[in-house]
C-alpha positions as CSV (number, residue, x, y, z in Angstrom):
1,M,-100.7,-36.0,-43.1
2,K,-97.0,-36.5,-43.6
3,F,-94.3,-33.9,-44.3
4,S,-90.7,-34.1,-45.2
5,E,-88.3,-31.5,-43.8
6,N,-87.9,-30.2,-47.4
7,D,-91.6,-29.6,-47.9
8,P,-92.1,-25.9,-48.7
9,R,-95.2,-25.8,-46.4
10,I,-92.9,-26.4,-43.4
11,T,-90.9,-23.4,-44.4
12,A,-94.1,-21.3,-45.0
13,Y,-95.4,-22.5,-41.5
14,A,-92.1,-21.6,-39.8
15,L,-92.1,-18.1,-41.3
16,G,-95.8,-17.5,-40.5
17,E,-96.9,-17.5,-44.1
18,I,-99.7,-20.0,-43.8
19,E,-103.0,-18.0,-43.9
20,D,-105.4,-20.9,-44.0
21,M,-106.2,-21.7,-40.3
22,N,-107.1,-25.3,-41.0
23,E,-103.9,-25.9,-42.9
24,R,-101.9,-24.2,-40.2
25,K,-103.5,-26.4,-37.5
26,E,-102.8,-29.5,-39.5
27,I,-99.1,-28.6,-39.8
28,E,-98.9,-27.6,-36.2
29,A,-100.2,-31.0,-35.2
30,V,-97.7,-32.9,-37.4
31,V,-94.8,-30.7,-36.1
32,A,-95.9,-31.2,-32.5
33,E,-95.5,-35.0,-33.0
34,S,-92.2,-34.9,-34.8
35,P,-89.0,-33.8,-33.0
36,E,-87.2,-33.7,-36.4
37,L,-89.7,-31.3,-37.8
38,Q,-89.6,-29.2,-34.6
39,K,-85.9,-28.9,-35.1
40,V,-86.3,-27.9,-38.8
41,V,-88.9,-25.3,-37.9
42,E,-86.6,-23.8,-35.3
43,E,-83.7,-23.7,-37.7
44,I,-85.8,-22.0,-40.4
45,R,-87.0,-19.4,-37.9
46,E,-83.5,-18.8,-36.7
47,M,-82.3,-18.3,-40.3
48,G,-85.2,-16.0,-41.0
49,I,-84.2,-13.8,-38.0
50,L,-80.6,-13.8,-39.0
51,L,-81.4,-12.8,-42.6
52,E,-83.9,-10.2,-41.5
53,E,-81.3,-8.7,-39.1
54,S,-78.4,-8.7,-41.6
55,L,-80.3,-7.6,-44.7
56,G,-82.2,-5.0,-42.7
57,A,-78.9,-3.5,-41.6
58,E,-77.8,-3.0,-45.2
59,T,-78.3,0.4,-46.8
60,A,-79.9,0.5,-50.2
61,P,-77.6,1.9,-52.8
62,E,-78.5,5.4,-54.1
63,L,-79.6,5.8,-57.7
64,S,-77.6,8.3,-59.8
65,E,-79.5,11.2,-61.4
66,F,-79.1,9.4,-64.7
67,E,-80.8,6.2,-63.3
68,K,-83.6,8.3,-61.7
69,A,-84.2,10.0,-65.0
70,R,-84.4,6.7,-66.9
71,L,-86.9,5.4,-64.4
72,E,-89.1,8.4,-65.0
73,K,-89.1,8.2,-68.8
74,P,-92.1,6.5,-70.3
75,V,-91.4,3.2,-72.1
76,R,-91.4,3.6,-75.9
77,K,-93.1,0.9,-77.9
78,A,-91.1,-0.6,-80.7
79,P,-92.6,0.4,-84.1
80,K,-94.5,-2.4,-85.8
81,K,-92.8,-3.9,-88.7
82,T,-94.8,-4.4,-91.9
83,V,-94.3,-7.4,-94.1
84,W,-92.5,-5.1,-96.6
85,G,-90.2,-3.8,-93.9
86,I,-89.3,-7.3,-92.8
87,L,-88.7,-8.5,-96.4
88,L,-86.6,-5.4,-97.3
89,S,-84.4,-5.7,-94.2
90,T,-83.5,-9.3,-94.8
91,P,-80.1,-9.7,-96.5
């Protein structure tokens, strides 16, 4: 099995997102034999940690009362247009 450093499976492996044990073992074997892929995996993990730390430190903006009220309102369905309504509204 061959992987390029841009293969999304390498990113998924580096971030611990590969659930299939056989696939994970295959990727581990390929990474173990490739210093280039080992470096890529390490860089991805470092970036993941950096993002987690910086984004985790951000506070979520508060919703205004107006925004909260809009979220609680049920969504209204648009009325169905009849053929006559479409024809009469056309200029």
